[in-house]
N, C-alpha and C positions, 0 to 999 in steps of 0.2 A: 418258407413263407415269411418268417421273421427277418431272414437275411435280405429278402427282396424289399420288404418294407423299410429296413434300415438303409439300404442303398438309396431308395427314393428320398428318404429324409436327409441323407448326406448330400445328395445332389441338389435338393431344394435349398439346403443351407448354404451351399457354395454359391448358388445363384443369388441368394439374398445378400451374401457377403460381397459379391462383385457389385451388386447394385448399390449397396451402402457405401462401398469404397470408391464409387465413381466420383470424379471431381465435382465439387459443388458448383463451380463456375460454368459447368456444362449446361446447367439450367438457365443461366443468365443469357447465354448467347441467343437462343430463339426469341426471348423477350426483347432484347436489344434490337435484333433484326426486325421484329414486327413493329416496334416503335419507330425505327428509322424509316421503315416502309410507309407508315402513315404520314410521317413528315414529308417524304418525297411526293406522295400523292397530293397533299395539301399545297405544297410548293408549285407543282405543275398546274393545278387548278388556278392558283393565284396569278401565275405567270400569264395564262391565257386571258384572264380578266384585265391585267395590266396592259396587254397588247391592244385589246379592244378599246380601252379607255384612251390610250395614246393616239390611236387612229382617229377616234371621235373628236378629241380636243384639237388635233392638228387641222381637222376640217373646219370646225366651228367652235372657237373658244367660247364657253358658256357665259362668262362674265362680260366679255365684249358684246355678245348678243343681247344680254340683259341691259347693258348701258345704252345700246342703240334703241331698244324698246322705250326706255325712259326718255330718251332724247326726242323720239317721235311723239310721245305723249305730251311732253312739254310744248313742242311746236304746235300740235293740234289744239292744245288748250288755249294757247295765245290766239290762234285763228278763231276758236269758238267764241271767245269773249271779245274778239276784235280789239286787242290791247297790245301794242307793240312795245310800250315802255316797260321793260322788265323790272326795274327798280320800283316803280310805282305799283305794278301788278303784285309784286312780292309783299308790299305793305298792305295792299287793299284786299288781297285774297288769301285766306288761310289754306285753301285747297292748293293753290299754286305754290305756296310756300312749302307744303309737304311734298309736292311733286319735285321741286327743285332740290330738296334735301335728299330725296330718294335717288335723284339723278346724280348728285354729287357722290353719294355713297357708292352707287354703281360704278361711277368713274374711278374711285379709289380702288375698288375691287378689280376693275379691268386693268388698271396700271399694275396692281400686285400680280394679277394673272400673267400679264406680259412678262414681268421680270422673272417669275417662277419658270415659265415655259422657256424663256431665253437662257436661263442659268442652269436649269436642271434637266438634262436629257432623260433621266430616269422616270419612267411612267409611274412607278410606285411612289417615289418621292414627290412628284408633282401632285398626285392625289392627296397625299398627307398634308403638304404645305398649303394647297389651295383651300383646305378645310379650316385654316386658322386665319386670324386677323394679323396684318402686318404690324399692328401695335404690340403684339406679343414680343417681337424681336427688338423693337425700340424701347421697350420698358426698361426702367433702371434696374430692376431685379432680374433681368434676363441672365440665364446661366447657359453657356454654350454647351457644356458637357451634358447636363440633364436634358436639354433640348435635343441634342444629337441622338442620345440613347432613346428618348421617348418617341422619336420619329424613325426608329429602326424597324425592321420587319418583325411581325409578331412571331414568325417561325424561329428567329434567332432568340427572342426573349423566352419563348417556350423551351428552347434547347438549353438556354442558360439555367432555367429553373430545374430542368431535368439533370443537368450537370451538378448543380448544387445538391440535389437529392442524392445523386450517386456518390458524391464526395462524402456527404454525411454518413451514408450507409457504409462506405469503405472505411471510414474512421471507426465506426462501431465494429466492423468486421476485424479490423486490426486489433482493437481492444480484446475482442473475443478470442482471436488467435493468440494474442500475447498471454492472456490468462491461461489458455489451454497449454501454451508452450512452457510458461514459467511457473504459473501459480501452483498447480498441483504437485509438480515435481519438487519445487523448492520447499513447499510446506512439508513434504515427506523427507526432506534432507537429501534428495537425489539431484544430481547435476543433470539438467535437461540436455546439455550438449553431449554428455557421455551416453545418455540414453537414446541418442540418435533420433531426435524429434524433428529433423529437418524435413520430414514428409509433410508436416503442417505448413511449412513455408512453400513447398512445391505445389501443394494442392490448394491451399487457401489464399495465401498472401500474394505470391508472384503472379499467378494468372489474373487475379483481380486487379493488380497494379497494371498489368499489360493492357487489360480492357480499358482502364481509366485513361491511360496515355493515349490509346487509340481514339477514345471519345474526345479528348482535348484536341487532338490533331484533326478529327472530323469537324469540330467546331471551327477551326481555322480554315479548313477547306470550304465549308459552307459560307463563311464570311467572305472569303476570296471569290467564290463563285458569284455571290450577290453584289460584289464590288462595293462593299461598305466603305472602303477607303475613299472611293470616289464620291459616295453620298456625303461623307463628312466634308469633303472639299466643296461640293456644291452648296451645302448649307452655309459654310463660312463665307463663301463668295456672295451668297444671297444676303447674308447679314450686312456685309460691307456695302452691297448695292443699295439697300434701303436705308443706309445711314445708321445702322446699329453699331454697337460696340462689342468687340470680342475681349471680354475681361477674363484673364486667365489666372490660375494659381500655379505655383512652382511644381508641386508634386503631381497635381492633376494633369498639367501640360506635359510633364516628363512621361507620365504613364500613357498619355495620348500619343506622344511622339513614338514611344516604344511600340505600341500596338500598330501605329501607322506604318512604321518601318517593317514590322513583321509581315503585315498583310500585303504591303507593296512588293515584298520579295516573292509573294505567291500570286501576284496579279500582273496584268499586262497594261501597257500604255499609261504608266503612272509617272509622266514626265513633269508633273507639277510639284514633286517632292524631291528633296536632296537625297540622292542614293549613293552609297559607296561603291556601286558597281555600274557597269554600262559599257558602251563601245570604247575600246582603247584602254580599258582598265584591266590590269592583270589579275588573274585569279577571280574573275567575276562570279563564276559558279560557286566557288568556295565562300565568297562573301555573301552570296544569296543564302546559302545553307546556314551560315553562321547567324545571319539576320533572322532566320526562322527559329533557330535553337536559342540564341542568346543575343537578342537585339540591344540589350543594355550595354553591351561592349562598345558599340558605336555611339549610342546616345550619351553615355557618360563622357566619352571623349569630346563630344561637342559641348556638353554642359561645363566641363572642366577646362575648356579652352585648348585641348590637345589636337583639335582638327580645325581646318579653315572654316567649315560650316557645321551646323548642327544637323547631323544625319537624321532624316525622318521629319524635319521641319519643312514648311512650305517655301518654295522659291519666291512667292509673292509675300513680302515681309508683313504687309498689313493683315494677312490671314493668320499670322502667328501671334497676334495681339502684341503685348508689350514684353515679348519673350527676352529680347536682348537685355533690357534693363532689369528684368527679373533675375536673369542669370548673374548679372554683376553683383547682385546682393545675395546670391545663393551660396550657402555653405553646406558642404556635404557633412555626413556624420564623422568622417575621418578628420576633416578640418576642425570641426567643433571639439572633438576629443583631443586633438593636438593642442588647441588653444587652452583647453581646460587643464591639461597636464602641465603646459608651460606656465600657466597662472599659479598652479600649486607649487612648482619649483621656485618661482619668483617670490611667492609669499613665504616659503620656508627660508629662502635666502635672506629676506629682510629680517625675519624673526631671529635667525641664528647669526646675524651679523656678517653676512656675506660668505658663509662657509660653502654654499653650493656654487659650483662653477658650471654654468650652462654651456660654456664654449669648450 
């Protein structure tokens, strides 16, 4: 009887050991799949709403309808008071003055609506842009980068927050694994490599890193699916259309060009961007893959003048802002370091009476 009880205890202990030795990342996978499932459901619902809005606006643009209503009100008021002189009526009647102000405001909104509908085929972007005033774009403090991000889809923003949380958790996970891998053994004077602690890397670090890479790639796939590279193009085109200014900064525009090239390599019909691949270009498939993995390879060639065009920039020069002039005054960290070292040598040469020979 005691032997039977002992056998049960040993069996239970083995099961507990197997359960405790199961990979920790195995509990992450169901949670990640459930979260992605909720994202997909929300996206599908939003897509249906966008289609309905697009069909409705194509039939009857609301701002144009509102302008027609104010125009009819203005005409009927003139008939009611039997007064054809518009200038005199505006001075004599405060009520007509308000009607004219409302009509002019409705006209401005109708013009803005026409430009948005003509420039942006995306139903989602139309909805977001029609909710703002065109004066936002023509404001002197307008920032093209903040504006583009603020008008991106909420699903992408939520996924970015999720990625930031995952990265933070992964950093803490690395710290915990490093303490477990190095801390205890080194404190006891034992070499962790000789003790064969590589199981910690296999179970904790490497699987979590693979999941992180997959999430980053999923972020790119979602952006490519929603055609965010086209949304950015539509926004910049609209800014130029209404007379706004695309003020850029060197580093921000370089990052924008890099992301644009990466997403363009995963999208279709992106003929408005300078691309290093295409019809008649050798190794196009390899250049596409390299643009996904390391787009800065092509971007730096353009910024440093080693290519005829800046890969990832727009073919319409006005959409790039003042990029050409910004690049002329742009210095990479390598150039700055080279100048600093040269300056140190020249200063030493002067102090030592020409002992240093730079040639």
